[in-house]
DRENDO-1510 file (C-alpha; in Angstrom, 1 decimal, always signed):
<recs>
REC; n; res; u; v; w
REC; 1; MET; +0.0; +0.0; +0.0 .
REC; 2; GLY; +2.9; +2.3; +0.7 .
REC; 3; GLU; +2.6; +5.6; +2.8 .
REC; 4; GLN; -0.7; +6.4; +4.0 .
REC; 5; PRO; -1.8; +10.0; +5.5 .
REC; 6; ILE; -2.7; +10.0; +9.2 .
REC; 7; PHE; -3.8; +13.6; +9.4 .
REC; 8; SER; -2.7; +17.2; +8.6 .
REC; 9; THR; -2.0; +20.4; +10.5 .
REC; 10; ARG; -0.9; +23.9; +9.9 .
REC; 11; ALA; +2.2; +25.5; +11.7 .
REC; 12; HIS; +5.2; +27.7; +11.4 .
REC; 13; VAL; +8.2; +25.6; +10.7 .
REC; 14; PHE; +11.8; +26.3; +12.1 .
REC; 15; GLN; +15.2; +24.9; +12.2 .
REC; 16; ILE; +18.1; +25.1; +14.3 .
REC; 17; ASP; +20.9; +27.4; +13.1 .
REC; 18; PRO; +23.6; +25.1; +12.1 .
REC; 19; ASN; +26.1; +27.6; +12.7 .
REC; 20; THR; +25.3; +28.7; +16.3 .
REC; 21; LYS; +23.4; +25.6; +17.3 .
REC; 22; LYS; +21.4; +28.1; +19.5 .
REC; 23; ASN; +18.9; +30.2; +17.3 .
REC; 24; TRP; +15.8; +29.2; +15.4 .
REC; 25; VAL; +15.6; +29.9; +11.9 .
REC; 26; PRO; +12.2; +30.1; +10.2 .
REC; 27; THR; +12.0; +27.8; +6.9 .
REC; 28; SER; +8.6; +29.3; +5.9 .
REC; 29; LYS; +7.2; +32.8; +5.7 .
REC; 30; HIS; +3.8; +31.8; +6.9 .
REC; 31; ALA; +2.1; +28.9; +8.2 .
REC; 32; VAL; +2.3; +25.7; +5.9 .
REC; 33; THR; +0.6; +22.2; +5.9 .
REC; 34; VAL; +2.4; +19.8; +7.8 .
REC; 35; SER; +1.3; +16.1; +7.0 .
REC; 36; TYR; +1.8; +12.9; +9.0 .
REC; 37; PHE; +2.2; +9.6; +7.0 .
REC; 38; PHE; +2.5; +5.9; +7.9 .
REC; 39; ASP; +4.2; +3.4; +5.7 .
REC; 40; SER; +2.7; +0.1; +6.5 .
REC; 41; THR; +5.2; -1.9; +4.2 .
REC; 42; ARG; +8.2; -0.7; +6.1 .
REC; 43; ASN; +6.3; +0.2; +9.5 .
REC; 44; VAL; +7.7; +3.6; +9.4 .
REC; 45; TYR; +6.2; +7.2; +10.2 .
REC; 46; ARG; +7.2; +10.2; +8.5 .
REC; 47; ILE; +6.5; +14.1; +8.9 .
REC; 48; ILE; +6.6; +15.9; +5.6 .
REC; 49; SER; +5.8; +19.7; +5.0 .
REC; 50; LEU; +6.2; +21.4; +1.6 .
REC; 51; ASP; +6.7; +25.3; +1.2 .
REC; 52; GLY; +5.5; +25.3; -2.7 .
REC; 53; SER; +7.8; +22.8; -4.3 .
REC; 54; LYS; +10.3; +22.8; -1.5 .
REC; 55; ALA; +10.4; +20.1; +1.2 .
REC; 56; ILE; +11.2; +21.8; +4.3 .
REC; 57; ILE; +10.6; +18.9; +6.6 .
REC; 58; ASN; +11.2; +15.1; +5.6 .
REC; 59; SER; +11.9; +13.5; +9.1 .
REC; 60; THR; +11.4; +9.7; +9.6 .
REC; 61; ILE; +10.1; +9.2; +13.2 .
REC; 62; THR; +12.0; +6.5; +15.3 .
REC; 63; PRO; +10.8; +5.3; +18.8 .
REC; 64; ASN; +13.8; +6.8; +20.6 .
REC; 65; MET; +12.8; +10.4; +19.4 .
REC; 66; THR; +11.3; +12.9; +21.9 .
REC; 67; PHE; +8.8; +15.5; +21.0 .
REC; 68; THR; +9.5; +18.4; +23.5 .
REC; 69; LYS; +6.7; +20.8; +24.3 .
REC; 70; THR; +8.8; +24.1; +25.1 .
REC; 71; SER; +5.6; +26.3; +25.4 .
REC; 72; GLN; +1.8; +26.0; +25.0 .
REC; 73; LYS; +2.0; +26.3; +21.1 .
REC; 74; PHE; +5.7; +25.3; +20.3 .
REC; 75; GLY; +7.2; +21.9; +20.1 .
REC; 76; GLN; +10.5; +20.5; +18.9 .
REC; 77; TRP; +12.4; +17.3; +18.4 .
REC; 78; ALA; +15.9; +16.3; +17.1 .
REC; 79; ASP; +16.5; +14.4; +13.8 .
REC; 80; SER; +19.9; +12.8; +13.7 .
REC; 81; ARG; +19.6; +11.6; +10.1 .
REC; 82; ALA; +19.0; +15.0; +9.1 .
REC; 83; ASN; +21.6; +16.3; +11.4 .
REC; 84; THR; +19.2; +19.1; +12.6 .
REC; 85; VAL; +16.5; +20.2; +15.1 .
REC; 86; TYR; +13.0; +20.8; +13.9 .
REC; 87; GLY; +10.4; +23.1; +15.6 .
REC; 88; LEU; +6.6; +23.7; +14.9 .
REC; 89; GLY; +4.7; +26.6; +16.2 .
REC; 90; PHE; +0.9; +26.1; +16.2 .
REC; 91; SER; -2.1; +28.5; +16.5 .
REC; 92; CYS; -3.4; +26.8; +19.5 .
REC; 93; GLU; -2.3; +24.2; +22.0 .
REC; 94; SER; -4.7; +21.6; +21.1 .
REC; 95; HIS; -3.0; +21.1; +17.7 .
REC; 96; LEU; +0.3; +20.5; +19.6 .
REC; 97; VAL; -1.2; +18.0; +21.9 .
REC; 98; LYS; -2.9; +16.1; +19.2 .
REC; 99; VAL; +0.5; +15.7; +17.3 .
REC; 100; GLY; +2.3; +14.5; +20.3 .
REC; 101; THR; -0.6; +12.3; +21.2 .
REC; 102; VAL; -1.2; +10.7; +17.8 .
REC; 103; LEU; +2.6; +10.0; +17.2 .
REC; 104; ASN; +3.2; +8.8; +20.8 .
REC; 105; VAL; +0.3; +6.2; +20.5 .
REC; 106; SER; +1.2; +5.1; +16.9 .
REC; 107; SER; +5.0; +5.2; +16.6 .
REC; 108; GLY; +6.3; +5.7; +20.2 .
REC; 109; PHE; +7.4; +9.1; +19.6 .
REC; 110; ARG; +7.6; +10.5; +23.2 .
REC; 111; LEU; +5.9; +13.8; +24.3 .
REC; 112; GLU; +7.7; +15.7; +26.9 .
REC; 113; SER; +7.2; +18.9; +28.5 .
REC; 114; ALA; +10.4; +21.2; +28.5 .
REC; 115; PRO; +11.9; +22.4; +31.7 .
REC; 116; ALA; +11.1; +26.1; +32.7 .
REC; 117; ASP; +14.4; +27.6; +31.4 .
REC; 118; LEU; +13.7; +26.1; +27.8 .
REC; 119; GLN; +12.1; +28.6; +25.5 .
REC; 120; SER; +10.5; +28.5; +22.1 .
REC; 121; PRO; +11.3; +30.8; +19.2 .
REC; 122; LEU; +7.9; +32.3; +19.6 .
REC; 123; THR; +9.0; +33.7; +23.0 .
REC; 124; SER; +12.9; +33.7; +22.8 .
REC; 125; GLU; +15.7; +33.3; +20.5 .
REC; 126; SER; +17.1; +30.4; +22.4 .
REC; 127; VAL; +17.0; +26.6; +22.1 .
REC; 128; ASN; +17.2; +23.7; +24.4 .
REC; 129; GLY; +20.8; +22.8; +25.0 .
REC; 130; THR; +19.8; +19.3; +25.6 .
REC; 131; ASP; +18.6; +18.6; +22.1 .
REC; 132; ASP; +21.6; +20.5; +20.9 .
REC; 133; GLU; +23.9; +18.1; +22.6 .
REC; 134; ARG; +21.9; +14.9; +21.4 .
REC; 135; LEU; +22.1; +16.2; +18.0 .
REC; 136; ALA; +25.8; +16.7; +18.0 .
REC; 137; ALA; +26.3; +13.4; +19.8 .
REC; 138; ASP; +24.3; +11.6; +16.9 .
REC; 139; ALA; +26.2; +13.4; +14.2 .
REC; 140; ASN; +29.6; +12.1; +15.5 .
REC; 141; GLN; +28.5; +8.5; +14.8 .
REC; 142; HIS; +28.9; +8.7; +11.2 .
REC; 143; ALA; +32.5; +8.6; +10.6 .
REC; 144; ASP; +33.7; +6.3; +7.8 .
REC; 145; THR; +37.0; +4.4; +7.2 .
REC; 146; ARG; +38.4; +3.4; +3.9 .
REC; 147; ALA; +40.6; +0.4; +3.4 .
REC; 148; GLU; +43.6; +0.8; +1.2 .
REC; 149; PRO; +43.7; -1.7; -1.6 .
REC; 150; SER; +46.7; -3.9; -1.6 .
REC; 151; GLN; +49.1; -4.7; -4.4 .
REC; 152; ASN; +49.9; -8.2; -5.6 .
REC; 153; ALA; +53.6; -8.8; -6.6 .
REC; 154; LEU; +54.0; -10.1; -10.1 .
REC; 155; PRO; +56.3; -13.3; -10.7 .
REC; 156; PHE; +59.8; -12.4; -11.8 .
REC; 157; SER; +61.8; -14.8; -14.4 .
REC; 158; HIS; +65.5; -15.1; -14.5 .
REC; 159; SER; +65.5; -15.0; -18.3 .
REC; 160; SER; +65.4; -11.5; -19.7 .
REC; 161; SER; +63.6; -12.4; -22.7 .
REC; 162; SER; +60.8; -14.3; -20.8 .
REC; 163; ILE; +60.3; -11.4; -18.7 .
REC; 164; ASN; +60.0; -9.0; -21.9 .
REC; 165; LYS; +57.3; -11.3; -23.2 .
REC; 166; HIS; +55.5; -11.6; -19.8 .
REC; 167; TRP; +55.3; -7.8; -19.4 .
REC; 168; GLU; +54.4; -7.2; -23.0 .
REC; 169; ALA; +51.5; -9.9; -22.8 .
REC; 170; GLU; +50.3; -8.3; -19.5 .
REC; 171; LEU; +50.6; -4.9; -21.0 .
REC; 172; ALA; +48.6; -5.9; -24.1 .
REC; 173; ALA; +45.8; -7.4; -22.0 .
REC; 174; LEU; +45.8; -4.3; -19.8 .
REC; 175; LYS; +45.5; -2.0; -22.9 .
REC; 176; GLY; +42.6; -4.0; -24.3 .
REC; 177; ASN; +40.8; -3.9; -20.9 .
REC; 178; ASN; +41.4; -0.2; -20.5 .
REC; 179; ALA; +39.9; +0.4; -23.9 .
REC; 180; LYS; +36.7; -1.5; -23.1 .
REC; 181; LEU; +36.4; +0.2; -19.9 .
REC; 182; THR; +37.0; +3.6; -21.3 .
REC; 183; ALA; +34.3; +3.0; -23.8 .
REC; 184; ALA; +32.0; +1.7; -21.3 .
REC; 185; LEU; +32.8; +4.8; -18.9 .
REC; 186; LEU; +32.0; +7.1; -21.8 .
REC; 187; GLU; +28.7; +5.4; -22.6 .
REC; 188; SER; +27.8; +5.4; -18.6 .
REC; 189; THR; +28.7; +9.0; -18.4 .
REC; 190; ALA; +26.1; +10.0; -21.1 .
REC; 191; ASN; +23.8; +7.6; -19.5 .
REC; 192; VAL; +24.3; +9.2; -16.1 .
REC; 193; LYS; +23.6; +12.7; -17.4 .
REC; 194; GLN; +20.4; +11.6; -18.9 .
REC; 195; TRP; +19.4; +9.6; -15.7 .
REC; 196; LYS; +20.2; +12.8; -13.7 .
REC; 197; GLN; +17.9; +14.8; -15.7 .
REC; 198; GLN; +15.2; +12.2; -15.3 .
REC; 199; LEU; +15.8; +11.9; -11.5 .
REC; 200; ALA; +15.3; +15.7; -11.3 .
REC; 201; ALA; +12.1; +15.5; -13.3 .
REC; 202; TYR; +10.9; +12.6; -11.2 .
REC; 203; GLN; +11.6; +14.6; -7.8 .
REC; 204; GLU; +9.8; +17.6; -9.2 .
REC; 205; GLU; +6.8; +15.4; -10.0 .
REC; 206; ALA; +6.9; +13.8; -6.6 .
REC; 207; GLU; +7.1; +17.1; -4.7 .
REC; 208; ARG; +4.1; +18.4; -7.0 .
REC; 209; LEU; +2.2; +15.2; -6.1 .
REC; 210; HIS; +3.0; +15.4; -2.4 .
REC; 211; LYS; +1.8; +18.9; -2.4 .
REC; 212; ARG; -1.3; +18.0; -4.3 .
REC; 213; VAL; -2.0; +14.9; -1.7 .
REC; 214; THR; -1.6; +17.6; +1.1 .
REC; 215; GLU; -3.9; +20.1; -0.4 .
REC; 216; LEU; -6.7; +17.2; -1.1 .
REC; 217; GLU; -6.2; +16.1; +2.6 .
REC; 218; CYS; -6.7; +19.9; +3.8 .
REC; 219; VAL; -10.2; +20.0; +1.9 .
REC; 220; SER; -13.0; +19.5; +4.4 .
REC; 221; GLY; -15.7; +16.9; +3.5 .
REC; 222; GLN; -13.6; +14.8; +0.9 .
REC; 223; THR; -15.8; +13.2; -1.7 .
REC; 224; THR; -15.2; +9.7; -3.2 .
REC; 225; VAL; -13.7; +11.4; -6.3 .
REC; 226; ILE; -10.9; +13.2; -4.1 .
REC; 227; LYS; -10.2; +9.8; -2.4 .
REC; 228; THR; -9.9; +8.0; -5.7 .
REC; 229; GLN; -7.4; +10.8; -6.9 .
REC; 230; LYS; -5.4; +10.5; -3.7 .
REC; 231; THR; -5.2; +6.7; -4.2 .
REC; 232; GLU; -3.9; +7.2; -7.7 .
REC; 233; LEU; -1.4; +9.9; -6.7 .
REC; 234; ASN; +0.0; +7.8; -3.9 .
REC; 235; ARG; +0.2; +4.8; -6.5 .
REC; 236; THR; +2.1; +7.2; -8.7 .
REC; 237; ILE; +4.3; +8.4; -6.0 .
REC; 238; GLU; +5.2; +4.7; -5.1 .
REC; 239; GLU; +6.1; +4.2; -8.8 .
REC; 240; LEU; +8.2; +7.2; -8.8 .
REC; 241; GLU; +10.0; +6.4; -5.6 .
REC; 242; ALA; +10.7; +2.8; -7.2 .
REC; 243; ALA; +11.9; +4.4; -10.3 .
REC; 244; LEU; +14.1; +6.7; -8.2 .
REC; 245; ARG; +15.5; +3.7; -6.1 .
REC; 246; ALA; +16.2; +2.0; -9.4 .
REC; 247; LYS; +18.1; +4.9; -10.7 .
REC; 248; GLU; +20.2; +5.3; -7.5 .
REC; 249; GLU; +21.1; +1.7; -7.6 .
REC; 250; GLU; +22.4; +2.1; -11.3 .
REC; 251; LEU; +24.2; +5.2; -10.3 .
REC; 252; GLU; +26.1; +3.2; -7.5 .
REC; 253; ARG; +27.0; +0.4; -10.0 .
REC; 254; LEU; +28.4; +3.0; -12.4 .
REC; 255; LYS; +30.4; +4.6; -9.6 .
REC; 256; ALA; +31.8; +1.1; -8.9 .
REC; 257; GLU; +32.9; +0.6; -12.6 .
REC; 258; VAL; +34.5; +4.1; -12.4 .
REC; 259; GLU; +36.4; +3.1; -9.4 .
REC; 260; SER; +37.5; -0.3; -11.3 .
REC; 261; ALA; +38.6; +1.6; -14.3 .
REC; 262; ASN; +40.7; +3.9; -12.2 .
REC; 263; GLU; +42.2; +0.8; -10.3 .
REC; 264; PHE; +43.1; -0.8; -13.7 .
REC; 265; ARG; +44.7; +2.5; -14.7 .
REC; 266; PHE; +46.9; +2.5; -11.9 .
REC; 267; GLN; +47.8; -1.2; -12.7 .
REC; 268; LYS; +48.7; -0.4; -16.1 .
REC; 269; ASP; +51.1; +2.8; -15.0 .
REC; 270; SER; +52.7; +0.4; -12.4 .
REC; 271; LEU; +53.2; -2.4; -15.2 .
REC; 272; LEU; +54.6; +0.3; -17.8 .
REC; 273; GLN; +57.0; +1.5; -15.1 .
REC; 274; ARG; +58.2; -2.2; -14.3 .
REC; 275; LEU; +58.6; -2.7; -18.0 .
REC; 276; GLU; +60.8; +0.3; -18.4 .
REC; 277; ASP; +62.8; -1.0; -15.4 .
REC; 278; THR; +63.3; -4.4; -17.1 .
REC; 279; GLU; +64.1; -3.1; -20.3 .
REC; 280; ALA; +66.9; -0.8; -18.7 .
REC; 281; ARG; +68.2; -4.0; -16.9 .
REC; 282; ASN; +68.1; -5.9; -20.2 .
REC; 283; GLN; +70.2; -3.4; -21.9 .
REC; 284; THR; +72.6; -3.5; -18.9 .
REC; 285; LEU; +72.7; -7.4; -19.3 .
REC; 286; GLU; +73.2; -7.0; -23.1 .
REC; 287; ALA; +76.2; -4.6; -22.5 .
REC; 288; GLN; +77.8; -7.2; -20.1 .
REC; 289; LEU; +77.0; -10.1; -22.6 .
REC; 290; ASN; +78.8; -8.2; -25.4 .
REC; 291; ASP; +81.7; -7.4; -23.2 .
REC; 292; LEU; +81.9; -11.2; -22.3 .
REC; 293; GLU; +81.7; -12.2; -25.7 .
REC; 294; GLN; +84.7; -10.0; -26.6 .
REC; 295; ARG; +86.7; -11.4; -23.7 .
REC; 296; LEU; +85.9; -14.9; -24.9 .
REC; 297; GLU; +87.0; -14.2; -28.5 .
REC; 298; SER; +90.4; -12.6; -27.2 .
REC; 299; ILE; +90.8; -15.7; -24.9 .
REC; 300; GLN; +90.2; -18.0; -27.9 .
REC; 301; LEU; +92.6; -16.3; -29.9 .
REC; 302; GLU; +95.3; -16.4; -27.2 .
REC; 303; ARG; +94.7; -20.3; -26.8 .
REC; 304; GLU; +94.9; -20.9; -30.6 .
REC; 305; THR; +98.2; -18.9; -30.7 .
REC; 306; TYR; +99.5; -20.9; -27.6 .
REC; 307; ARG; +98.5; -24.2; -29.4 .
REC; 308; LYS; +100.5; -23.2; -32.5 .
REC; 309; ASN; +103.4; -22.4; -30.4 .
REC; 310; LEU; +103.2; -25.7; -28.6 .
REC; 311; ARG; +103.2; -27.5; -31.8 .
REC; 312; SER; +106.2; -25.9; -33.1 .
REC; 313; LEU; +107.9; -26.6; -29.9 .
REC; 314; LEU; +106.9; -30.3; -30.0 .
REC; 315; GLU; +108.1; -30.6; -33.7 .
REC; 316; LEU; +111.3; -29.1; -32.5 .
REC; 317; LEU; +111.7; -31.4; -29.7 .
REC; 318; ASP; +110.9; -34.4; -31.9 .
REC; 319; GLY; +113.8; -33.5; -34.3 .
REC; 320; LYS; +116.3; -33.1; -31.4 .
REC; 321; ILE; +115.3; -36.4; -30.0 .
REC; 322; PHE; +115.7; -38.2; -33.3 .
REC; 323; GLU; +119.1; -36.5; -33.7 .
REC; 324; LEU; +120.0; -37.6; -30.2 .
REC; 325; THR; +118.8; -41.2; -31.0 .
REC; 326; GLU; +121.0; -41.2; -34.1 .
REC; 327; LEU; +124.0; -39.9; -32.2 .
REC; 328; ARG; +123.3; -42.4; -29.4 .
REC; 329; ASP; +123.5; -45.3; -32.0 .
REC; 330; THR; +126.4; -43.9; -33.6 .
REC; 331; LEU; +128.3; -43.9; -30.1 .
REC; 332; VAL; +127.1; -47.4; -29.5 .
REC; 333; LYS; +128.7; -48.5; -32.8 .
REC; 334; LEU; +131.9; -46.7; -32.2 .
REC; 335; ILE; +132.3; -48.1; -28.7 .
REC; 336; GLU; +131.7; -51.7; -30.1 .
REC; 337; ALA; +134.1; -51.2; -32.9 .
REC; 338; SER; +136.8; -50.1; -30.6 .
</recs>
């Protein structure tokens, strides 16, 4: 069924000054309609007030909230989600009591009377310090932490040629993925602009329909036709809210894709830097290899020269040994002959 109206009143709407946290700031120039809704699907109560097409109150009621009566015609409550304090000034005390009583019975929204030193903007410019402190305490509970992504080290091969092939393959794959992600990002950016325009149109339509519903509720002696129109308007509002939620989910998905594309770009830059370092190392290794080859050629030439000299020496020694052998034989013959 979605949100159903409970009742409506007219009141002057105020908000706490976000700078001083002490003074009330009027959000409407005159008394406006304040409507109270109940969403049976989510079991949630909500207070909504429109000034023209601008929503000046959109507060979801929770059981731990307190509606403080600071004077006979003024009440206030702190909304930690909106990070502010709302105040309502009524034309008579009965309206204020009705608001507190109905919300207390239906949602557990507690109605309390303020202490004697607590003043409303209808009689003073000060605001209750207790609500202000509660608002500040609630606002301090929304700190977010972001985890730093870890980088995985890539394997390193002892062969310079295999390292080059590995990094070139990785770089080619990343370039392909980067091109696909860039194209998808451009298409998503164009879609985001169109969806933002649609969202703005949906929001304007929803505000207009909320205003229309409020006006219909304020008309005394509602007829069957008005009730039918209200039902149709509520159904239209539900459809628009569903469309808004779908667009918000799509926007979150696109944001995740953009973050993924940025991460791929970072990895590509890292791989390019490693590839440059590897190429520089390869050049150094090639220079060392060329130097070793030259030294090897020089050593081989020296060994060849040494072998030639050794062969010449061996041939000379063979000749000398042959001559000594002949000389020995001659001496032996001479000795035998004598």
